[in-house]
N, C-alpha and C positions, 0 to 999 in steps of 0.2 A: 610209830609202831602200831598204828591203828589196825592194820591188817596183818600184823605179824603172826606167824605160826606159833611163836612162843606164847602169845596171849591166848591163841586158840587152844593150846594145850594146857592152859591154866598155870603157866610158870610166872611167878611174881618177879618184879623188877630186881629185887635184891638177889634173886637166884640166877637169873639169866645174864645179867651184866658180867659178874665174875666168870661165869661159864663161857660166855662169848669171848672174853679176853683170853682165857686159857686156850680156847680152840683156835683163835687167830694166831696165837704164839705157836701152837702146834703146827698150824698150816705153814707158817714161815719156816719152821724147822724142816718139814717135809719138802718144802720148795728146794732146799739144798740137796736133800737126799735123792730127789727125783729129777735132778736137773736134766737128765737125758730125755725126759718127756718133751721138753721144748723142741728138741731137734726132730723127734719122731712124730710130734703132733698127736700123740695118743691121749685119749681121754676116756676113762672108764665110766661111761654114762650109766651103766648098770649100778655101780656103787652109788653114784649120785642119786639115782632114783630110789635105791633102797633107803638111803639116808633120809630122803624127803618123805617116803612112805612111812618110815618109822615114827615120824613126828605125829602123824595123824592116827597111829594105831595104839601107841602105848604111852606110858607116863614119862616122868622126868628121866629115869634111868635109860630108857630106850632113846629118848631125845638126845642124850649125850652120845650114845653109841652111834646113832644115825648121823649126827653132825660131825663126829670124828671121821667116820667113813667117808662122808662127803668131802671134808677138808683134805683127806689123803688123796682122794681121787681127782681133785681139781688139777687143771693145768697149773704148773707152778707160777705162771704169770697172772693168775687170777685169784681174786679174793671173794669169798662168799659174804659180801657186805649186805646183800639182800637176797633172800632165797627165791623170790619171785620178781622178775623184772616186768615193767609195763609193756615192753615189746614194741614201742614206737618212739617217734621223735619227742614225744612229750616227756619221756624219761629225762630229757635235758631241760633243766630249769635255769642254768646259768651259762652264759656264753662270753668268752674272753677272746678278743681279737688283738693279737700282738703283732706289731709291725716293726721290722728291722730294716736295714738300709743296704742297697747297692751290691747285690750278689746274684749271679745266675745259678740255676740249678746245677749246671755242670761244674761251676766253680766250687761248690760244696759237696755235691753228691754224684759227681760224674763217674765215680768208681764204685758206687753202691750196688751190691748184688741184686739183680732183678730189675734195676732201673735203667732207663734209656740214657746212656751217657757216652762220653768219648774221652780218649786219652791223647788224641791228636786232632788237628784241624787244619783246614786250608787257609792260606793268607793271600794277600792281594797280588803277590808275584806269581801265583799259580801253584806254588809249592804247598805241600802238606808237611807240617812240622809237629813234633811231639810237644805236648803241653808241658810247660815248665811248672815249677812248684811255687805257689803263691806264698809270699812271706806272711807272717802273722800281721805285721803292719806293712801296708803297701801304699804307694802314692795314689792319689785320687785320679781316676781315669775319666776321659770324656764320656758323658752319658746323656747329652742333650738330644733334642729331636733330630738335628742333622747327624749327630754321632750314631744314633740308633739306625737311621735309614742307611747310612754309609755301611755300618757293620753288617746289617742284614742283606744289603745289596739285592733287593727284590727276590729274596728267598735263597740266594746262593750261600749266605752265611759265611762269606769268605773275606771280609774286610775289617774284622775286628782289630787288626793291627793298625788300622788307619784312624781309630778314634784318638782324640786328643790325649797325649801322654801315653798312648798305648804301647809304643815301642821307642825307647830311648837307648841309643847306642847298642841296638841289637838285643835288648833284654826281653822284649815281647811280653811285658807284664800282662797285657790283655789276654794273651794266649797262655794262661796258667790256671792251676787248680789246687785246692787243698786236698789232703788225704784224711783218712779216718783218724790217724794219730794227731792231726792238727785240731780237729773238732770232735773229740771222742764222745762228748756228752750229747751233741746233736745227733751223732750216729746211734747212741744208745736209745734216744727217743724214737728215731726212725726204726730201729730193730724191734722195739717194744710196742709201739703204737702204729700209726699209719703215715706213710710218706707218699705225697703226691709228686709224681715225676712229670706231670703235664699241666702244672699251674703256670700261668703266664702273667707278666706285668700287663697293666691295663692299657698302656699307651706306649708309642715309640718315643720314649723320652724320660725326663728326669722326675724328681720327687714331687714338686708342687702339683702338677696335674694328676700324677698317680695317686697321691694322697687324697685328692678330691674324689676320685673314684671310690675310695674306701669308706667314704661317708655318704656319698650321693649317687653312686653308680653313674657318674657323669663328670666331665672335665670342664664344663662351661666354655668349651672351644679353646681352652688353654693348652699350649703345646710345649712351653718351656718354663724355667724358673723366672721369677720376677727380677727386675734390675732396678737398683737404686742408683741414679746418675752420679750421686756424690759419694756413695759408699757401696761398691758392688757386693760385698759380703754383708748384706743387710741383716740386722737382728730380727726383722719382721718381714713376712711375705704376704701379709693379709691386709685387712681393713685399717690397721693402725700403722701401715708402712709409711715411710717418710714421704711427704708431699713431693710429687714429681716422679715417684716410682711407677714403673709400668711393667706389664707382662705381655708377652706376645700371644696373640690368639690367631686362629686360622679357621675359616669356614671350610666346608668339605670340598670346595673347589681350589683350595690352596691360597685364597686371598688373605694376606696377612695384615694385621693392624696391632696397635699397642694400646692397652687400657690400664687403668688403675687396678691393682690386684685384689679387688673386693667384689664379691658376687653374692647372689641370693638364691641358690638352688634349694629345692626341697631336699632334706636329708633324711637318713634313716632315724636320726635322733628326733626329728619332727614326728615321724610316724609312731615311734615308741612313745613319745610324749602324748600324742593324741589318744593312743590306746591305753594310757595309764600304766605303761610298763617302765620300770625304773632303768635308768642308764647313766653312765658317766664316761667322759672322755678324759683319760688320764694322760697328761702330756706335759712337756717342759713349759715353764712359765716365761713370760716376756723378759727379755734381757739375757737369756741363756742361749747357748748355741742351738739346741734342739727346738727352740720355739718356731723356727722356720717350718717344722713339720707339723705344727699344730694347725690342722686344716680348718678347724672351726673359727680360727682367727680371720679366715678369709670369707666367712659366711656372714653377711651383714646383719641379718636379723638375730643371729646367735651372738656375734661379737658385740653388738651394740644393744642387746636385749637382756632380759632378766636371767635367761638360761646360762649366760656366760659364767656367772658366779656360782650357780648351783650345779651345773652339769659338767663344766670344763674345769678340771682340778689338777693340781700338781701331780706328776707321775709317781712321786714317792708315796702318795696317799694310797696307792693300790695295796701295798703291803699292810698298811694300817687298817684299811677297810676289811681285808681278808682276816686279819687277826682279831678285829673287833666284831666280826659277824655282820658288817654293814655293806658287803659287796652288793652292787645292784645286779639286776637280771642280765643286762648287757653292758660289757665294758670294752672300750678301746684302750690299749696300753702302748704308749709311744715313749721310748727312752730318750735321754739327752745324748748329745753328740758322742761323748766318751764311751757310752755303752751301746751305741747304735750299730757298730760294725761298718759304718760309713768310712771308707779310707780317708785319712790315714789311721783312724782308730782301729785298734787291734781286734781280731776275731776272738782271741782268748778272753779278753776283758768283756766283750759283748756276750759271749757264751756264758760266762760266769754270772753276769747280771740276769740272763734268762733263767739259768738254773735256780738262782735265788728266788725269783718270782714263782716259778713252778713248784719248787720245794714247799714254799709257804702255802700255795693253793692245794697241793696234794696232801699236805698234813693238816688240812682244815676240814670241817664238815662239808664244805662245798664240793669236794672232789667227787663224791658219789653222784652228783647231778650236773657236772660241768663238761662243756666241750671247749677246748682251746684250739684256736686256729693261729698258728705261728707262721708268718710269711715275711717276705722281703719286698720292698716297694718297687725297685726297678733293677735293671741289669748291671748298672754300675760300670759299664764298659767291658765287662768280662765275656769271654767267648762262651757260646752255647751252640750246639749243632742243629737244634730243632727250629725250623721256621714256624713262627706262631700263626694260628688262624687269624684271618683278617675280616672280622664281622663288620667293620666300618672303616672310615678314613683314618681314624686316630689309632687304631690298634687291632689286635693285641700286640704287645711288645715281647721281647725275648723272655724265655722261661725264667722263673724264680723258684726257690724252694718253698714248699709248704708242708708243715707237719700238722697232723690232726691228732690231738692228744686228749684222750678222754677214757673213762672206764669202758666206754662202748665203742672205741676205735677198734677196727679190725686189727688184731695183733700181728705185728711183723708183716704188714700188708703194704704192697706198692700199688697205689691207685693210679691207673693210666687214664682216668677220665679227664678231659680238658676242663680246667677251672681258671678263674681269674678273681680279682678282688670282689667283683660283683657276685661271685658265687657264695662268698661268706655272707654278704647281705641277703642273698636269696635264701640261705639256710635260716637266717634269723626271721625273714619274712614268712617262710614256710612254717617254722616252729610256732609263731605267734599269730598267724593268719593275717599278716599285714599286706597291703597292696604293694605292687612294684613301683619303683621310682623312675625307671627308664627302660628303653629297649634292651639295654645291657643286662640288667638283673632279671628282666622278664625272660630272656633267652638263656640265661646262665644255668648250668647244672648246679644243684643245690648241695652237693657234697654228701648227701645221705649215703652214697655208695661207699663211703669210707667208714660207715658205722654198721654195727650189728647190735641193735637195741635189745635183742633177746638173749645175748650172751651173758654169762656170769661176769660181773664187772671186773675189769683189770685192776691189778694192784697199783697203788701209788709207786712211782719210781723216784725215790729220793737219791739225788746225785751229789757229788762233792765238787766244789769249785776247785779249779786247778791253779797252780802257780804259773803265771804267764812268763813267757820268754822275754828277755830284755835285749842284750847286745848293745850296740851303740844307740844312744837316744839323744836327739837334739831338741832343746826347748828354747823358745824365744822369750826374752824378758817382756812381760806384760802383753803377751799375745803376738801373733805373727803378722802384725801390721804396723804401719807408720802413718799417722794422720798429720800432714803438713798444713801450716796456716796458708791462707790465700796469699800468693806471692806475686808481686808486680813483675811484669816482663822486664828483663834486664837486671834483675836482682836475684838473689838465691836465699834458700832456707835450708838449714841442716838439722838433722835429728840423729841421736846415737842410741843404740840398743845393744844389750848384752846377749850373747849366745852361751847357753849352759850345756855341758856334757853330763847327762844324768844317768846314762846306762852303766853297764858293767864292762864295757869294752870301749876303746877310744874311737872318736870320730876322725876319719881320715878324709880331708878335703882333696878334691881333684886339683891338679896343677893350676887350672884357671876356673875356679868354681863359680864365680859370680857372673851371671848373664842378665842384663837388663832388657826388658821388653820395650823401653822407650828411651830415646836419647836425652830426655829431660833429667835423667838421674845419673849420678856418679857415686862411687863409694870408695871408702878406704876402711881397712880393718886391721885389727891386731891379732888375728887368728893364725896360729901356726899350722903347718901342714897336718899335724896330728894333735888333736885336742883330747887330752887324757880325761878319764872319768873324774867327776867332782871338780872340774876346772871350768873356766869360762874365758871368753874373749869378747871384744866389742866391735861393732861395725857402725860407721858414720855414713849416712846417705845424704847427699846434697841435691836439692831440687832446684833446677834452673829452667823455668818454664820456657818452652819454645814457641808457644802460642797461647792465646787467651782461651779460657774455658776449662772444663774438666780434663785433667791430665793424669788419670789413674793408670798405674802400671804395676810392675812387680819385678823382683829379682828372683832368679832361679839359682839355687845354691846346690851344686853337685858334690856328693860325698859317697861314703861307703855304706850308708844306711839304706835299708830296703825301701824306704819311702822317698828316696832321692828321685828328682830334685826337691829340696825343701823350698817352699814358696814364701817370700816375704812380700806381702801386699802393700802397695804404696798408694795413698789417696791424697790428691792435691788439686788445686785450682790455680790456673794462671790468670792474672789480672792485668789487663792492658794499662800502661802508664797513663794513657788518655782514655777516659771512659765517656760513654754517651748515655744519657738518661732522657727519654726512653731509648731502648736499643732498636726500635722499629716504629714506623709511623703508618697508621691505617686511617686514611681520611674517610669521613662520612660521604655518602652519595651526594654529588654536587651537580646542580643544574648547569647546563652549558651556558657560557657567558658570565657565570658567577665564579667566585674563588673561595677556597677554604684554607686556613693557615694553621699549622701546628709547629711547636718549638721543641728543640733539643738542647739540653745543657751539656756542655763539654767540661770535664774536670781533669786537671793534671794531678793524678793520684801519687805521683812519684815525689822524691825528695830533691829533685833538681829541675832546672828550667827546661822546657820543651820548646824547640825552635822550628821554623819553617812550616807553620800551620797554614793550610790552604784547603778549600772546599770545592769539590766538583760534583755535578749531578749527571746521571746517565740518561735523562729524558727531558725533552723540552716541555712536557706537560707540568713539570715541577720547576720552580725557581726558588732561590734562597737569598736571604740577607743575614748578616751576622755582625756582632760587635767584637769579634775575636781579632786580637792583634796577631802579628806574625809569630809572636812568642808568648808562652804562658809560663808564669812563675810557678814554683812548687805550690800546690794547693789551690791555684787560681782557677776561676771558671769563666766561661763566656757562653753566649747563647746564639743559636742558629735558628732562624725562622724560615720554614719551608712553606711555599704556597702552591696549591694544586689548582690548575685552571684547565678544566676539561674542554676538549674541542669536538668530542663525539660521545657516544653512549657506551663505549667499551671500558673494560677494566684495564688499568695500566699499572705496571709494577716497575720499580726502578731502585737504584742504589744511590745513596749519598756517601761519598768517600772523603774522609778527612785525612789529609797527608800531613806528616810531621816527622820530627827526628825521633819520636818515640819508637821503642821496639814494638814490632807487630804492625807498623804502619803499612797500608792505610787502615784506619778504623772505618768499618762499613755500617751504615744504618739503612735497613730496607724500608721501602715506601710503597704504598699501594693506594689507588683511588679509582672510583668509577663515576663516569659522567651520566647525567640524566637529561 
């Protein structure tokens, strides 16, 4: 209050605090009395000026009269929390960047008045269809790099029905949208503050690279989500991913390769740290579903440095920091899977979580100086009619919603300026005089068009969480996956899991609901056609490996739930009954006329005898000797010694094939050697 007009008028703290409280209460009452002003946009600036002038002219009595007149004359969506604004971006001293999951702008706000949207759209057959209604909980749709390129179809935006799971049995889930009644609180924020209808995802693709843009304005050439060869739904996508995990990258010429998902870009956190500006990245912790969206886990110098423990914190700490007055200057806020709105998680539950965070922020002292940017990371497979700008090879991707929530947001304004995630970083860089990170944030609009820093600050908008719809709900016992032990070819492994009906309506299974994506799996179950609420059944899946190696698959279970098909993920490895260690031989460079020898050990890993053992080589540059009999008892081993004899200076590759009665025969061992 150093520059407060109260102090200038000589009003002591004990006098103006009670007076201010009464005047704010009076303003809230007049807000209801004058609700029509919102629609007409009228604002009696003369009254406001009279109120302000009276402060400087007379004593306490006229101060009260002037303030009351000012409060009555305000637009009912505005609160006179400070009588003089700074009038520029420095009014903002706290920035919160909230990132939700997998929705297009048209899926949430396609029917919002004044916004660019559609209620119908073209599909791959050439027809235009009316958009259906998106259920609160919907199945996960394809949103990979290939899915996005297919959907956009070089700007025609007419193949969203072809994304994975986009259309099952004619339901066209990808060609659907929610209405105001489905997400009323998000619409209230849009009606009260600023809605951007031209914000785009950063990349033609899924979460991992799009989240990298949100901290670094760059994707490190990543175009898809990482893959764990032993467990596709990995609990980590970053530097602590399972060894052997890879992520696909592409250069600007489309040359693809796979690398470990750990990178070292300069991030906005680094710029803030260097400038002495406080920041935190609030995100799910390791071992939880949302940890895959913790982008700083994929930045080596953060994940494996001291900032990991001090700047990257559990997302639940955001509310604690707001309540304790310890919120940093810049915050990222990433929810866990259940609150993320990532299908099949519900929109109602996700909206309720957002309301809880914003209510806390708005009811704190931080509100008067805060800008919140609420956006979604990628298109999630849902239709959008607007072809995104293409500043470079990687994007932009389809439109996503963005809400700009601040006392200085333009009220009820639809901003048509093109933005993307780098625009939020640009706003932060502009506010604090930081350098740019890449060409993306350098060229991005900084979102100041969504603000009026000279307006009287907008009121906090405290909203009420809703009771979410239920209907039929299927829940898998201990999660929707089965992890089988490594299983020898010719044998089987079985696991059993319960299915629970947790909703307020029965689950009705299709006549043939179980569809396997691999022939390695069969199932039996005790499930009736109709599974009533508060009841359960069980399914037993048997793994019979058809070949050695990773044999991950899934069952698709079709039913009457809006998220159908339900997916049961299956993870397993087939092991040959006859194993070879090592599985390949790479000979050192060998001079012509000389030889090099390497050995392979064969082991019968099964519980029965293997017969008919024989060895062949595919190249005369390699010869072998072995001590293997024609049969191997259970658990027995033998050795094969391979000799490389170069006859020229070329590189030679070949296979050693071990034939036997074992399932999966022949067992192949690759060999290579170069002559000198």
